[in-house]
C-alpha positions as a Markdown table, in Angstrom:
| # | Residue | x | y | z |
|---|---|---|---|---|
| 1 | Unk | 0.0 | 0.0 | 0.0 |
| 2 | Unk | 0.9 | 3.6 | -0.4 |
| 3 | Unk | 0.8 | 5.1 | 3.2 |
| 4 | Unk | 0.8 | 8.7 | 4.2 |
| 5 | Unk | 1.6 | 9.5 | 7.8 |
| 6 | Unk | 0.8 | 13.1 | 8.9 |
| 7 | Unk | 3.7 | 13.5 | 11.4 |
| 8 | Unk | 5.7 | 10.3 | 11.2 |
| 9 | Unk | 8.8 | 11.2 | 13.2 |
| 10 | Unk | 7.5 | 11.4 | 16.8 |
| 11 | Unk | 6.2 | 8.7 | 19.1 |
| 12 | Unk | 3.1 | 7.1 | 17.6 |
| 13 | Unk | 3.5 | 8.4 | 14.1 |
| 14 | Unk | 7.1 | 7.1 | 14.1 |
| 15 | Unk | 5.8 | 3.6 | 15.1 |
| 16 | Unk | 3.3 | 3.7 | 12.3 |
| 17 | Unk | 5.9 | 4.7 | 9.7 |
| 18 | Unk | 8.4 | 2.1 | 10.9 |
| 19 | Unk | 5.8 | -0.7 | 10.9 |
| 20 | Unk | 4.6 | 0.3 | 7.4 |
| 21 | Unk | 8.1 | 0.3 | 6.1 |
| 22 | Unk | 8.8 | -3.1 | 7.7 |
| 23 | Unk | 5.8 | -4.5 | 5.9 |
| 24 | Unk | 7.1 | -3.3 | 2.5 |
| 25 | Unk | 4.7 | -0.5 | 2.0 |
| 26 | Unk | 5.6 | 2.8 | 0.3 |
| 27 | Unk | 5.6 | 5.3 | 3.1 |
| 28 | Unk | 5.4 | 9.1 | 2.8 |
| 29 | Unk | 5.5 | 11.3 | 5.9 |
| 30 | Unk | 4.6 | 15.0 | 6.2 |
| 31 | Unk | 6.2 | 17.0 | 9.0 |
| 32 | Unk | 8.3 | 20.1 | 9.8 |
| 33 | Unk | 11.5 | 18.1 | 9.4 |
| 34 | Unk | 12.7 | 18.7 | 12.9 |
| 35 | Unk | 13.5 | 15.1 | 13.8 |
| 36 | Unk | 15.4 | 12.3 | 12.1 |
| 37 | Unk | 13.2 | 10.5 | 9.7 |
| 38 | Unk | 12.4 | 6.8 | 9.8 |
| 39 | Unk | 14.7 | 4.9 | 7.4 |
| 40 | Unk | 12.9 | 4.0 | 4.2 |
| 41 | Unk | 10.3 | 6.8 | 4.3 |
| 42 | Unk | 10.0 | 9.7 | 1.9 |
| 43 | Unk | 9.7 | 13.0 | 3.8 |
| 44 | Unk | 7.6 | 16.0 | 2.7 |
| 45 | Unk | 8.1 | 19.2 | 4.6 |
| 46 | Unk | 5.1 | 21.2 | 5.7 |
| 47 | Unk | 3.7 | 23.0 | 8.8 |
| 48 | Unk | 0.0 | 22.2 | 9.0 |
| 49 | Unk | -0.6 | 25.2 | 11.2 |
| 50 | Unk | 0.7 | 27.6 | 8.6 |
| 51 | Unk | -1.2 | 28.9 | 5.5 |
| 52 | Unk | -0.3 | 26.5 | 2.7 |
| 53 | Unk | 1.3 | 24.1 | 5.1 |
| 54 | Unk | 0.0 | 21.1 | 3.2 |
| 55 | Unk | 1.1 | 22.3 | -0.2 |
| 56 | Unk | 3.6 | 19.4 | -0.4 |
| 57 | Unk | 0.7 | 17.0 | -0.7 |
| 58 | Unk | -0.6 | 18.6 | -3.9 |
| 59 | Unk | -1.1 | 16.0 | -6.6 |
| 60 | Unk | -0.4 | 13.0 | -4.3 |
| 61 | Unk | -2.7 | 10.0 | -3.9 |
| 62 | Unk | -2.5 | 7.3 | -1.2 |
| 63 | Unk | -4.2 | 4.1 | -0.3 |
| 64 | Unk | -4.3 | 5.0 | 3.4 |
| 65 | Unk | -3.6 | 8.1 | 5.6 |
| 66 | Unk | -2.8 | 8.1 | 9.4 |
| 67 | Unk | -3.2 | 11.3 | 11.4 |
| 68 | Unk | -1.9 | 11.5 | 15.0 |
| 69 | Unk | -2.8 | 15.2 | 15.6 |
| 70 | Unk | -3.9 | 16.0 | 19.1 |
| 71 | Unk | -4.3 | 19.8 | 19.3 |
| 72 | Unk | -6.4 | 22.3 | 17.3 |
| 73 | Unk | -9.0 | 20.2 | 15.3 |
| 74 | Unk | -9.0 | 22.6 | 12.4 |
| 75 | Unk | -5.6 | 21.1 | 11.4 |
| 76 | Unk | -7.3 | 17.7 | 11.2 |
| 77 | Unk | -10.3 | 19.1 | 9.2 |
| 78 | Unk | -8.0 | 20.8 | 6.7 |
| 79 | Unk | -6.1 | 17.6 | 6.0 |
| 80 | Unk | -9.1 | 15.4 | 5.9 |
| 81 | Unk | -10.9 | 17.6 | 3.4 |
| 82 | Unk | -7.8 | 18.1 | 1.3 |
| 83 | Unk | -7.3 | 14.3 | 1.1 |
| 84 | Unk | -10.9 | 13.5 | 0.4 |
| 85 | Unk | -11.1 | 11.6 | -2.9 |
| 86 | Unk | -7.3 | 11.3 | -2.9 |
| 87 | Unk | -6.9 | 8.5 | -0.4 |
| 88 | Unk | -8.8 | 5.2 | 0.1 |
| 89 | Unk | -8.8 | 5.2 | 3.9 |
| 90 | Unk | -8.2 | 7.6 | 6.8 |
| 91 | Unk | -7.2 | 6.8 | 10.4 |
| 92 | Unk | -7.4 | 9.4 | 13.1 |
| 93 | Unk | -5.4 | 8.4 | 16.3 |
| 94 | Unk | -7.9 | 9.5 | 18.9 |
| 95 | Unk | -8.1 | 8.7 | 22.7 |
| 96 | Unk | -10.3 | 7.0 | 25.2 |
| 97 | Unk | -10.4 | 10.4 | 26.9 |
| 98 | Unk | -13.2 | 11.3 | 24.5 |
| 99 | Unk | -15.7 | 9.4 | 26.8 |
| 100 | Unk | -17.7 | 11.3 | 29.2 |
| 101 | Unk | -16.0 | 11.3 | 32.6 |
| 102 | Unk | -18.1 | 9.7 | 35.2 |
| 103 | Unk | -19.6 | 7.1 | 33.0 |
| 104 | Unk | -19.9 | 3.5 | 34.3 |
| 105 | Unk | -16.9 | 1.3 | 33.5 |
| 106 | Unk | -16.2 | -0.6 | 31.4 |
| 107 | Unk | -16.4 | 2.1 | 28.7 |
| 108 | Unk | -17.2 | 0.8 | 25.2 |
| 109 | Unk | -17.3 | 2.4 | 21.8 |
| 110 | Unk | -21.0 | 3.3 | 22.3 |
| 111 | Unk | -20.5 | 4.9 | 25.7 |
| 112 | Unk | -21.5 | 8.6 | 26.1 |
| 113 | Unk | -18.9 | 11.1 | 24.9 |
| 114 | Unk | -17.6 | 14.2 | 26.5 |
| 115 | Unk | -18.9 | 17.7 | 25.6 |
| 116 | Unk | -17.4 | 18.8 | 22.3 |
| 117 | Unk | -16.8 | 22.2 | 23.9 |
| 118 | Unk | -14.5 | 20.7 | 26.5 |
| 119 | Unk | -11.4 | 23.0 | 26.4 |
| 120 | Unk | -8.9 | 20.3 | 27.4 |
| 121 | Unk | -7.3 | 17.3 | 25.8 |
| 122 | Unk | -10.5 | 15.3 | 25.8 |
| 123 | Unk | -12.3 | 18.0 | 23.8 |
| 124 | Unk | -9.4 | 18.3 | 21.4 |
| 125 | Unk | -9.5 | 14.7 | 20.6 |
| 126 | Unk | -13.3 | 14.6 | 20.2 |
| 127 | Unk | -13.2 | 17.7 | 18.0 |
| 128 | Unk | -10.5 | 15.9 | 16.0 |
| 129 | Unk | -12.8 | 12.9 | 15.5 |
| 130 | Unk | -15.5 | 15.2 | 14.3 |
| 131 | Unk | -13.2 | 17.1 | 12.0 |
| 132 | Unk | -11.8 | 13.9 | 10.5 |
| 133 | Unk | -15.3 | 13.1 | 9.2 |
| 134 | Unk | -14.6 | 15.7 | 6.5 |
| 135 | Unk | -12.6 | 13.0 | 4.8 |
| 136 | Unk | -15.9 | 11.6 | 3.5 |
| 137 | Unk | -14.6 | 8.1 | 3.1 |
| 138 | Unk | -13.8 | 5.1 | 5.3 |
| 139 | Unk | -12.7 | 6.6 | 8.6 |
| 140 | Unk | -11.2 | 4.6 | 11.5 |
| 141 | Unk | -11.2 | 6.3 | 14.9 |
| 142 | Unk | -8.4 | 4.6 | 16.9 |
| 143 | Unk | -9.2 | 5.5 | 20.6 |
| 144 | Unk | -6.0 | 4.6 | 22.3 |
| 145 | Unk | -5.5 | 4.6 | 26.0 |
| 146 | Unk | -2.2 | 4.8 | 27.8 |
| 147 | Unk | 0.6 | 4.5 | 25.1 |
| 148 | Unk | 4.0 | 3.1 | 26.0 |
| 149 | Unk | 7.1 | 1.9 | 24.2 |
| 150 | Unk | 10.3 | 3.1 | 22.5 |
| 151 | Unk | 10.4 | 6.7 | 21.4 |
| 152 | Unk | 7.9 | 7.7 | 24.1 |
| 153 | Unk | 8.0 | 11.5 | 24.4 |
| 154 | Unk | 5.6 | 11.9 | 27.3 |
| 155 | Unk | 8.0 | 10.7 | 30.0 |
| 156 | Unk | 6.0 | 8.0 | 31.8 |
| 157 | Unk | 7.8 | 4.7 | 31.3 |
| 158 | Unk | 11.1 | 6.4 | 30.7 |
| 159 | Unk | 10.8 | 8.2 | 34.1 |
| 160 | Unk | 10.2 | 4.9 | 35.9 |
| 161 | Unk | 13.1 | 3.2 | 34.1 |
| 162 | Unk | 15.5 | 6.0 | 35.0 |
| 163 | Unk | 14.2 | 6.1 | 38.6 |
| 164 | Unk | 14.6 | 2.4 | 39.1 |
| 165 | Unk | 18.1 | 2.4 | 37.5 |
| 166 | Unk | 19.1 | 5.2 | 40.0 |
| 167 | Unk | 18.3 | 2.7 | 42.7 |
| 168 | Unk | 18.0 | 2.8 | 46.5 |
| 169 | Unk | 14.7 | 2.9 | 48.4 |
| 170 | Unk | 12.0 | 3.6 | 45.9 |
| 171 | Unk | 8.4 | 4.5 | 46.4 |
| 172 | Unk | 6.3 | 1.8 | 44.7 |
| 173 | Unk | 2.6 | 2.8 | 44.7 |
| 174 | Unk | 0.2 | 0.0 | 45.6 |
| 175 | Unk | -1.6 | -2.2 | 45.6 |
| 176 | Unk | 0.9 | -4.5 | 43.8 |
| 177 | Unk | -2.0 | -6.4 | 42.1 |
| 178 | Unk | -3.5 | -3.2 | 40.7 |
| 179 | Unk | -4.4 | -4.0 | 37.0 |
| 180 | Unk | -3.1 | -1.9 | 34.2 |
| 181 | Unk | -4.3 | -1.4 | 30.7 |
| 182 | Unk | -2.1 | 0.2 | 28.0 |
| 183 | Unk | -1.0 | -0.2 | 24.4 |
| 184 | Unk | 2.6 | -0.5 | 23.0 |
| 185 | Unk | 2.8 | 2.1 | 20.2 |
| 186 | Unk | 4.0 | -0.6 | 17.9 |
| 187 | Unk | 1.0 | -2.8 | 18.5 |
| 188 | Unk | -1.2 | 0.3 | 18.0 |
| 189 | Unk | 0.6 | 0.8 | 14.7 |
| 190 | Unk | 0.1 | -2.8 | 13.6 |
| 191 | Unk | -3.6 | -2.6 | 14.4 |
| 192 | Unk | -4.3 | 0.6 | 12.4 |
| 193 | Unk | -2.4 | -0.7 | 9.4 |
| 194 | Unk | -4.3 | -4.0 | 9.5 |
| 195 | Unk | -7.6 | -2.1 | 9.9 |
| 196 | Unk | -6.8 | 0.2 | 6.9 |
| 197 | Unk | -6.0 | -2.8 | 4.7 |
| 198 | Unk | -9.3 | -4.3 | 5.7 |
| 199 | Unk | -11.2 | -1.1 | 5.2 |
| 200 | Unk | -12.5 | -0.9 | 8.7 |
| 201 | Unk | -14.3 | 2.2 | 9.9 |
| 202 | Unk | -15.8 | 3.6 | 13.1 |
| 203 | Unk | -14.4 | 3.9 | 16.6 |
| 204 | Unk | -12.3 | 1.2 | 18.2 |
| 205 | Unk | -10.8 | 1.2 | 21.8 |
| 206 | Unk | -7.2 | 0.3 | 20.9 |
| 207 | Unk | -5.6 | -0.8 | 24.2 |
| 208 | Unk | -4.7 | -4.0 | 25.9 |
| 209 | Unk | -7.3 | -6.0 | 27.8 |
| 210 | Unk | -7.7 | -4.9 | 31.4 |
| 211 | Unk | -5.1 | -6.6 | 33.6 |
| 212 | Unk | -2.7 | -7.1 | 30.7 |
| 213 | Unk | -0.2 | -6.4 | 33.5 |
| 214 | Unk | -0.2 | -5.1 | 37.1 |
| 215 | Unk | 1.6 | -2.4 | 38.9 |
| 216 | Unk | 3.7 | -5.1 | 40.6 |
| 217 | Unk | 4.7 | -6.9 | 37.4 |
| 218 | Unk | 5.5 | -3.6 | 35.7 |
| 219 | Unk | 7.8 | -2.3 | 38.4 |
| 220 | Unk | 9.4 | -5.7 | 39.3 |
| 221 | Unk | 10.1 | -6.3 | 35.6 |
| 222 | Unk | 11.4 | -2.8 | 35.1 |
| 223 | Unk | 13.7 | -3.1 | 38.1 |
| 224 | Unk | 15.1 | -6.3 | 36.9 |
| 225 | Unk | 15.8 | -5.0 | 33.4 |
| 226 | Unk | 17.4 | -1.8 | 34.6 |
| 227 | Unk | 19.8 | -3.7 | 36.8 |
| 228 | Unk | 18.0 | -4.5 | 40.0 |
| 229 | Unk | 19.3 | -1.4 | 41.8 |
| 230 | Unk | 16.0 | -0.3 | 43.4 |
| 231 | Unk | 14.6 | -1.4 | 46.8 |
| 232 | Unk | 10.8 | -1.2 | 46.0 |
| 233 | Unk | 8.9 | 0.1 | 49.0 |
| 234 | Unk | 5.3 | -0.8 | 48.4 |
| 235 | Unk | 3.0 | 1.7 | 49.9 |
| 236 | Unk | -0.8 | 1.9 | 50.1 |
| 237 | Unk | -2.5 | 4.8 | 48.3 |
| 238 | Unk | -3.7 | 6.6 | 51.4 |
| 239 | Unk | -0.3 | 7.8 | 52.7 |
| 240 | Unk | 0.8 | 8.6 | 49.2 |
| 241 | Unk | -2.2 | 10.9 | 48.6 |
| 242 | Unk | -1.9 | 12.4 | 52.1 |
| 243 | Unk | 1.7 | 13.4 | 51.3 |
| 244 | Unk | 0.5 | 15.5 | 48.4 |
| 245 | Unk | 1.8 | 13.2 | 45.8 |
| 246 | Unk | -0.2 | 13.4 | 42.6 |
| 247 | Unk | -1.2 | 10.1 | 40.8 |
| 248 | Unk | -0.4 | 10.0 | 37.1 |
| 249 | Unk | 1.8 | 13.1 | 37.1 |
| 250 | Unk | 4.2 | 12.6 | 40.1 |
| 251 | Unk | 3.9 | 8.8 | 39.8 |
| 252 | Unk | 3.4 | 8.2 | 36.1 |
| 253 | Unk | 1.0 | 5.4 | 35.0 |
| 254 | Unk | -0.3 | 4.9 | 38.5 |
| 255 | Unk | -3.9 | 5.7 | 39.5 |
| 256 | Unk | -5.2 | 4.5 | 42.9 |
| 257 | Unk | -8.2 | 2.2 | 42.9 |
| 258 | Unk | -11.4 | 4.1 | 42.2 |
| 259 | Unk | -13.2 | 5.8 | 39.4 |
| 260 | Unk | -10.1 | 7.4 | 37.8 |
| 261 | Unk | -8.4 | 4.0 | 37.7 |
| 262 | Unk | -11.4 | 2.3 | 36.2 |
| 263 | Unk | -11.8 | 5.0 | 33.6 |
| 264 | Unk | -8.2 | 4.5 | 32.4 |
| 265 | Unk | -7.7 | 0.8 | 33.0 |
| 266 | Unk | -11.0 | -0.9 | 32.6 |
| 267 | Unk | -12.0 | -0.1 | 29.0 |
| 268 | Unk | -14.0 | -2.6 | 26.9 |
| 269 | Unk | -11.7 | -3.7 | 24.1 |
| 270 | Unk | -13.7 | -6.7 | 22.8 |
| 271 | Unk | -14.4 | -5.0 | 19.5 |
| 272 | Unk | -10.6 | -4.4 | 18.8 |
| 273 | Unk | -9.7 | -7.9 | 20.0 |
| 274 | Unk | -12.3 | -9.3 | 17.6 |
| 275 | Unk | -10.8 | -7.2 | 14.8 |
| 276 | Unk | -7.3 | -8.7 | 15.4 |
| 277 | Unk | -5.6 | -6.5 | 18.0 |
| 278 | Unk | -2.7 | -8.3 | 19.6 |
| 279 | Unk | -0.6 | -6.9 | 22.4 |
| 280 | Unk | 3.0 | -8.0 | 23.3 |
| 281 | Unk | 4.1 | -8.9 | 26.8 |
| 282 | Unk | 5.0 | -6.0 | 29.1 |
| 283 | Unk | 8.5 | -7.4 | 29.4 |
| 284 | Unk | 9.1 | -6.8 | 25.7 |
| 285 | Unk | 7.8 | -3.2 | 26.0 |
| 286 | Unk | 10.1 | -2.5 | 29.0 |
| 287 | Unk | 13.1 | -4.2 | 27.5 |
| 288 | Unk | 12.9 | -2.4 | 24.2 |
| 289 | Unk | 12.2 | 1.0 | 25.8 |
| 290 | Unk | 15.2 | 0.6 | 28.1 |
| 291 | Unk | 17.4 | -0.4 | 25.1 |
| 292 | Unk | 16.2 | 2.7 | 23.2 |
| 293 | Unk | 16.9 | 5.0 | 26.2 |
| 294 | Unk | 20.5 | 3.6 | 26.2 |
| 295 | Unk | 21.0 | 4.9 | 22.7 |
| 296 | Unk | 20.2 | 8.5 | 23.6 |
| 297 | Unk | 22.9 | 11.1 | 24.5 |
| 298 | Unk | 20.6 | 13.7 | 26.1 |
| 299 | Unk | 17.9 | 11.7 | 27.8 |
| 300 | Unk | 14.4 | 10.9 | 26.7 |
| 301 | Unk | 12.6 | 13.5 | 24.5 |
| 302 | Unk | 9.8 | 15.5 | 26.1 |
| 303 | Unk | 6.9 | 17.0 | 24.3 |
| 304 | Unk | 6.7 | 20.7 | 25.1 |
| 305 | Unk | 2.8 | 20.7 | 25.1 |
| 306 | Unk | 2.7 | 18.1 | 28.0 |
| 307 | Unk | 3.9 | 18.6 | 31.6 |
| 308 | Unk | 6.9 | 16.6 | 32.6 |
| 309 | Unk | 6.2 | 13.6 | 34.8 |
| 310 | Unk | 8.0 | 12.4 | 37.8 |
| 311 | Unk | 8.3 | 12.7 | 41.6 |
| 312 | Unk | 10.7 | 15.1 | 43.4 |
| 313 | Unk | 13.3 | 13.0 | 45.2 |
| 314 | Unk | 12.9 | 15.2 | 48.3 |
| 315 | Unk | 9.2 | 14.4 | 48.5 |
| 316 | Unk | 9.8 | 10.7 | 47.9 |
| 317 | Unk | 12.4 | 10.6 | 50.6 |
| 318 | Unk | 10.1 | 12.4 | 53.0 |
| 319 | Unk | 7.4 | 9.9 | 52.6 |
| 320 | Unk | 9.7 | 6.9 | 52.7 |
């Protein structure tokens, strides 16, 4: 297939481009040219936020398009409308955040959605979905959950790996058996390419089954792979929260038992599983992410539009 990835050099877009090249597809990426391209791709330069920023696409046709945009939905609309009639399939990488907060878990594709006027990330992604409808052809809405894996630029798994490698007494947020649900970016890429080839449309929750791993398995495995330097101090949620430590931001990935956890880690993925979604073991994701981190001279990349994750060592020591 001839694949166009809008982006294609960051985290998820890079995974899609690399997977498509590995499958022997002809892959074009459109971005601002600020990062090293995926080997085997053809790069077109354009800034979709600037007037005429998609001019490099003029005259091109593709079998499938993948768009990972997560900010102003007008950029999605412009691309979708421009490519209408010039591509056979369009995938928008959305988020499970589009579901209305407070809804009963497990959230499925037909669960109520957030208010389109929501000013935050959830609203951005829902508006992106609505804008992508301007494509007018087969449209897949890949509603991903927590995304991990090599080239992560949010700082969640990389922060844990670096913290565990540093070693010593380490705050491990419990309970150990807390189930986690996430998707490796490479498995997300494989799913959307398979779905495009099959002409699938509509929304899909693209994330592992609930309990694909646990907080205990994640940190124990990560500690082993990074050298076994950390002494994990498993701590109940109550003293962590009482110390002013923020779930998800100070302690990436972790949410204490309750509604927030269920919203993120108990999604219904039966539709995607039935359509062929397969998720690799957590050990593979951790191993490959740690190996990638070892190739970087300046540490893991960090998106400028997302707050940095991680716990202040002074606050961690105070609680321990």
